[in-house]
N, C-alpha and C positions, 0 to 999 in steps of 0.2 A: 910668063915671055915676054916679048916684045909687043905682039899682039896684045896679049892682055891689059899691058900697060897703056898703051894706044886707046884701045877701047873705054877703060875706067877715065880715061882723060877727054874723050870726046865730048865737044860740045861746052868745056868747061875752060879753056884757056888759049891764048894766042895762039895761033898756028905758024906764024912768022919765023921761028925758026925750028919746025917741025916736031919743037917737043925734044930734040935732040940730048939737052943739057939734062932736061927733067928725066927723061928715061934713063938715060946714067947713073942717076941719083938713087931711081927705083931702083933699080938695079945692083948699086951698091948696095942698098940699105937691106934688101932682101938676102944677098951673099952674107951679111953681118949678122943678120937674125938666125939663119940657117947656122952658121957658125956656133953662135952662142948658145941654140936650142939644141943644141948636141948631149 
């Protein structure tokens, strides 16, 4: 979930962009992993 991603990133990176692009990239990677793990 987005909350899990934010919690994992907490305190590690600059918050100037609100992690938007990083969160989107993690979500995309998770979707691809789910697709290939079936």
